[in-house]
C-alpha positions in Angstrom: -0.1 68.3 -68.9 -3.0 65.9 -69.6 -4.4 63.6 -67.3 -3.1 60.7 -69.5 0.4 62.2 -69.6 0.0 62.4 -65.6 -0.7 58.6 -65.6 2.4 57.9 -67.4 4.4 60.0 -65.5 3.5 57.9 -62.3 4.4 54.9 -63.9 7.7 56.3 -64.6 8.1 57.3 -60.9 6.6 54.1 -59.9 9.1 52.3 -61.7 12.1 54.4 -60.6 11.4 54.1 -57.0 12.4 50.2 -55.6 10.5 50.1 -52.4 7.3 51.8 -53.9 7.5 49.3 -56.7 7.8 46.3 -54.3 4.5 47.6 -52.4 2.3 48.1 -55.5 3.5 45.0 -57.5 4.9 41.8 -56.3 5.3 42.4 -52.2 1.1 41.7 -51.6 1.4 38.4 -53.6 4.4 37.5 -51.7 2.8 38.4 -48.6 -0.7 36.6 -49.8 1.0 33.1 -50.5 2.9 33.3 -47.2 -0.1 33.7 -45.2 -1.7 30.7 -47.0 1.3 28.6 -46.6 1.3 29.1 -43.0 -2.2 27.8 -42.5 -2.2 25.3 -45.8 -2.3 22.3 -43.4 -5.9 23.7 -42.7 -6.6 21.0 -39.6 -4.1 21.0 -36.6 -3.5 17.0 -35.9 -1.2 15.1 -33.7 -0.7 18.0 -30.9 1.9 16.4 -28.3 0.4 15.6 -25.0 1.9 13.8 -21.9 0.7 11.3 -19.3 1.1 10.3 -15.8 -0.3 7.0 -15.3 -0.5 6.2 -11.5 -2.8 3.4 -12.0 -0.8 1.2 -14.5 -3.9 -1.1 -15.0 -5.3 -2.4 -18.4 -7.9 0.4 -18.0 -5.5 3.1 -17.5 -3.5 2.0 -20.9 -6.9 1.8 -22.9 -7.3 5.3 -21.9 -4.2 6.4 -23.1 -4.6 4.5 -26.1 -8.2 6.2 -26.5 -6.5 9.5 -26.6 -3.8 8.5 -28.9 -6.2 7.4 -31.1 -7.8 10.9 -31.4 -6.6 12.7 -34.6 -6.6 16.0 -33.0 -3.6 14.9 -30.3 -0.9 12.3 -29.7 0.5 11.1 -26.7 4.2 11.4 -27.2 5.5 11.3 -23.6 5.0 9.3 -20.6 6.0 10.8 -17.2 6.6 9.2 -13.6 5.7 12.2 -11.3 3.5 15.5 -12.0 6.5 17.7 -11.6 8.2 16.2 -14.8 5.1 16.6 -16.6 4.5 20.3 -15.7 7.9 21.1 -16.3 7.8 19.7 -19.7 4.5 21.8 -20.4 6.1 25.1 -19.3 9.1 24.3 -21.4 6.4 24.1 -24.8 7.3 20.3 -25.1 3.9 19.5 -24.7 0.6 21.0 -24.8 -1.5 19.0 -22.1 -1.0 16.9 -19.1 -3.4 14.1 -18.2 -3.0 12.5 -15.1 -4.5 9.0 -14.3 -5.4 8.5 -10.6 -4.3 5.6 -8.6 -7.1 2.6 -8.4 -8.9 4.0 -11.7 -9.7 0.4 -12.7 -10.5 -0.6 -9.1 -13.2 2.4 -8.7 -14.8 1.9 -11.9 -15.3 -1.8 -11.2 -16.7 -0.8 -8.3 -19.4 1.5 -10.0 -17.6 4.6 -8.7 -16.6 7.5 -10.9 -12.9 8.5 -10.5 -11.2 11.4 -11.8 -8.8 11.8 -14.5 -7.2 15.6 -14.4 -6.2 17.1 -17.8 -4.2 20.6 -17.3 -3.6 22.5 -20.5 -2.7 26.6 -21.3 -5.6 28.2 -22.3 -3.6 31.0 -23.4 -3.3 29.2 -26.4 -6.8 29.8 -27.3 -6.8 27.5 -30.6 -4.5 24.7 -29.2 -6.5 24.5 -25.9 -9.7 24.3 -27.6 -8.4 21.5 -29.8 -7.0 19.6 -26.9 -10.3 20.0 -24.7 -12.5 19.2 -27.5 -10.5 16.1 -28.1 -9.9 14.8 -24.7 -13.4 15.0 -23.7 -14.7 13.3 -26.8 -12.1 10.8 -26.4 -12.9 10.2 -22.8 -16.8 10.4 -23.7 -16.2 7.5 -26.2 -14.6 5.5 -23.5 -17.2 6.1 -20.7 -19.7 5.2 -23.5 -17.8 1.7 -23.9 -17.3 1.3 -20.2 -21.1 1.8 -19.5 -22.3 -0.4 -22.3 -20.2 -3.3 -21.0 -21.7 -2.9 -17.7 -25.0 -2.9 -19.2 -24.5 -6.1 -20.7 -23.1 -7.8 -18.0 -26.1 -6.7 -15.9 -28.4 -8.8 -18.2 -28.9 -6.6 -21.1 -27.5 -9.1 -24.0 -28.8 -6.5 -26.9 -26.0 -4.5 -27.3 -27.8 -1.8 -29.2 -29.9 -1.6 -25.9 -27.2 -1.3 -23.7 -25.3 1.5 -25.5 -28.9 3.2 -25.7 -29.0 2.8 -21.7 -25.0 4.3 -21.7 -25.8 7.2 -23.8 -29.6 8.0 -24.0 -28.6 11.2 -25.8 -26.5 11.5 -28.6 -25.4 14.8 -30.6 -24.7 15.4 -34.3 -23.0 18.3 -35.4 -23.4 19.5 -38.7 -21.3 22.7 -39.6 -23.3 24.5 -42.5 -20.4 26.5 -43.4 -16.5 25.5 -43.8 -17.9 21.6 -43.3 -14.4 20.2 -42.8 -13.2 22.8 -40.3 -10.5 24.2 -42.3 -8.8 26.6 -40.4 -7.3 28.1 -43.6 -10.9 29.1 -44.9 -11.6 30.8 -41.6 -8.2 32.5 -40.8 -6.4 33.2 -44.4 -9.9 34.7 -46.2 -9.8 37.6 -43.0 -6.3 37.7 -42.4 -5.4 38.7 -46.3 -8.0 41.5 -46.6 -6.4 43.1 -43.1 -3.1 43.0 -44.5 -4.2 44.4 -48.0 -5.7 47.0 -45.9 -2.1 48.0 -44.4 -0.5 47.6 -47.8 -3.1 50.2 -49.6 -2.8 52.6 -46.8 0.7 52.5 -46.7 1.5 52.6 -50.3 -0.5 55.8 -50.9 1.2 57.5 -48.0 4.6 57.0 -49.4 3.3 57.6 -53.3 2.2 61.0 -52.2 5.5 61.5 -50.0 7.5 60.8 -53.2 6.1 63.7 -54.7 7.2 66.1 -52.0 10.3 64.5 -52.1 11.0 65.8 -55.7 9.3 68.9 -55.9 7.2 70.2 -53.1 3.7 69.6 -52.5 2.6 73.2 -53.8 4.8 72.9 -57.2 3.0 69.5 -57.7 -0.4 70.8 -56.9 -0.4 74.5 -58.1 -1.9 74.6 -61.8 -4.8 71.5 -61.2 -4.8 70.0 -57.6 -7.7 67.5 -58.0 -6.3 66.5 -61.4 -2.8 65.8 -60.0 -4.2 64.2 -56.9 -6.3 61.7 -59.1 -3.7 60.7 -61.4 -1.4 60.1 -58.5 -4.1 57.4 -56.9 -5.6 56.2 -60.0 -2.8 53.6 -61.2 -2.7 52.2 -57.3 -6.0 52.0 -57.4 -6.1 49.7 -60.3 -3.1 47.6 -59.2 -4.6 47.2 -55.4 -7.6 46.0 -57.2 -6.2 43.6 -59.2 -4.4 42.4 -56.5 -7.9 41.6 -54.5 -9.2 39.8 -57.6 -5.9 37.8 -57.6 -6.5 36.8 -54.1 -10.1 35.9 -54.9 -9.0 33.9 -57.6 -6.3 32.1 -56.0 -8.7 30.9 -52.6 -12.1 30.3 -54.5 -11.0 29.4 -57.9 -7.3 27.7 -57.8 -7.9 26.2 -54.4 -11.5 25.6 -55.1 -12.5 27.0 -51.4 -16.8 27.2 -51.6 -18.0 30.3 -53.1 -21.8 30.7 -53.2 -22.4 34.2 -54.1 -21.9 36.8 -56.5 -18.4 37.6 -57.9 -19.5 40.9 -59.4 -20.8 42.1 -55.9 -17.4 41.2 -54.4 -15.5 42.7 -57.0 -17.2 45.9 -56.6 -16.6 45.7 -52.9 -13.2 45.5 -53.4 -12.9 48.1 -55.5 -14.7 50.6 -53.1 -12.5 48.9 -50.3 -9.6 50.5 -52.0 -10.9 53.6 -52.5 -11.6 54.1 -49.4 -8.4 53.1 -48.0 -6.5 55.4 -50.4 -9.1 58.3 -49.3 -7.9 57.6 -45.5 -4.4 57.7 -46.6 -4.5 60.9 -48.5 -6.0 62.4 -45.3 -3.4 61.0 -42.9 -0.4 62.6 -45.4 -2.3 66.0 -46.8 -3.1 67.5 -43.1 0.1 66.8 -41.3 2.2 67.0 -44.6 4.9 64.8 -42.6 5.5 61.3 -43.7 6.4 60.2 -40.6 3.3 61.4 -38.7 1.3 59.9 -41.5 2.9 56.4 -41.1 2.1 56.5 -37.8 -1.1 57.2 -38.2 -1.8 54.4 -40.4 -0.1 51.9 -38.1 -2.3 52.9 -35.5 -5.5 52.7 -37.5 -4.5 49.6 -39.5 -2.7 47.5 -37.3 -5.0 46.1 -35.0 -7.5 46.0 -37.7 -7.7 42.0 -37.7 -8.4 42.2 -34.0 -12.0 44.7 -34.3 -12.9 42.7 -37.8 -15.0 40.4 -35.7 -13.6 37.3 -37.3 -11.7 36.0 -34.2 -13.8 37.3 -31.6 -17.4 38.1 -31.9 -18.2 42.0 -32.4 -21.5 41.8 -30.1 -19.2 41.3 -27.2 -17.0 44.2 -27.9 -17.1 47.4 -25.8 -18.5 50.4 -27.4 -14.9 51.8 -28.4 -14.3 48.6 -30.3 -17.6 49.0 -32.1 -16.6 52.6 -33.1 -13.0 51.7 -34.3 -13.9 48.8 -36.3 -16.8 50.9 -37.6 -14.0 53.4 -38.9 -11.9 50.4 -40.7 -13.1 50.1 -44.4 -12.1 46.1 -44.2 -14.9 45.5 -41.6 -17.7 46.3 -44.1 -15.8 44.7 -46.9 -15.3 41.5 -44.8 -19.2 41.6 -44.1 -19.9 41.5 -47.7 -16.9 38.8 -48.4 -18.3 36.7 -45.7 -21.8 37.0 -46.6 -21.2 36.3 -50.4 -19.0 33.3 -49.9 -21.0 31.5 -47.1 -24.7 33.0 -47.8 -24.8 34.0 -51.1 -26.5 37.3 -50.5 -28.3 39.3 -53.3 -27.4 42.9 -54.2 -30.4 44.3 -51.9 -29.2 42.5 -49.0 -25.6 43.5 -49.8 -26.2 47.1 -50.2 -26.1 48.3 -46.2 -22.2 47.3 -46.3 -21.7 48.1 -49.6 -23.2 51.7 -48.8 -21.0 52.3 -45.8 -17.9 51.6 -48.1 -19.6 53.9 -50.6 -19.5 56.8 -47.5 -15.4 56.5 -47.4 -15.5 58.2 -50.7 -16.3 61.4 -48.5 -12.6 60.9 -47.4 -11.5 61.4 -51.0 -13.5 64.4 -51.2 -12.0 66.0 -48.2 -8.7 65.0 -49.8 -9.3 67.1 -53.0 -10.5 70.0 -51.1 -7.4 69.8 -48.8 -5.4 69.8 -52.2 -6.9 72.5 -53.6 -6.1 74.7 -50.1 -2.7 73.8 -50.3 -2.4 75.0 -54.0 -3.4 78.4 -53.1 -0.8 80.9 -52.8 -2.1 81.9 -49.3 -0.9 78.6 -48.2 2.5 79.2 -49.2 3.3 78.8 -45.5 2.5 75.2 -45.6 3.7 74.5 -49.1 5.2 71.0 -47.9 9.0 71.9 -49.4 10.5 70.7 -46.2 8.6 67.6 -45.7 10.4 64.9 -44.2 10.4 61.6 -46.1 
């Protein structure tokens, strides 16, 4: 059987297996679109918060209006007691509770500094960050307004000078990348490759297991093990590479997200990542020759990938075990290339270290070839895989 005929046979096997066909053809696209749809809003707005106003003064009402004017939060509930507000926050009806103390206006007019207390659940990392930032900004703006009026009442009739005394140091934050703080650009562009890695590994294991179900590993590999293995993997290499190109096209061309680097480097990195994931998957299956064990290894290896790639948590603060784990993940090195290409426009020379590490994963394919040759030898009859569970 020629290599071309083996490729045609693999395509027929793919069409005959509904689950394998879904994993290799349309399911990745559906999952990619679903992930984008979840974060398509991009920016969290009008997060509900509650207020307990013990002062009921003109200034306390101004405080509430200032909070409500923030685009990130919305004052949706007013409570008469802290207990009611706490119960609502525990029930998930609001994300934060602001307590305005009694005599807020009186102490402010006397030049004192009354405390406005805010409670929020920091376990909701993103929401807590947004709520805290919005309240700090709103409160800072109100404080500047109050101090400016105080300075003008003290004899400084020039508003600009009064404002300068109220806020002597002002900051301006200008994002270098993702200028509108779009969470979709931040999360989706990293989540999809992490999910893509899972799909590649799982699909490769199931493709190899299909041969064991049909004819057994020894029968499949006996005459030309390396050629049979490559013919098995190549169609899926092309399909998943096309999925990666489709993902890039959708985000950075169709949606118009910023892209400052080289398409050639990105597409090359994707090809290397697909080959790396297939090599790892082949090792997971060919050594135990048990699809259940192989899938367990794949789940343990790929499922935590998003936590280790360093997108949501800085890699510099990870312990040594996490550094070792993330170094073993192909998606870590692919994302290194992607982030630097999209944001920084790195040259091919600057991208070589990450591309080189991805290339090292080709050794997994070589080891899988050696294992396939060992399984095809007559001396390996006891491990011929005829009883592989699928």
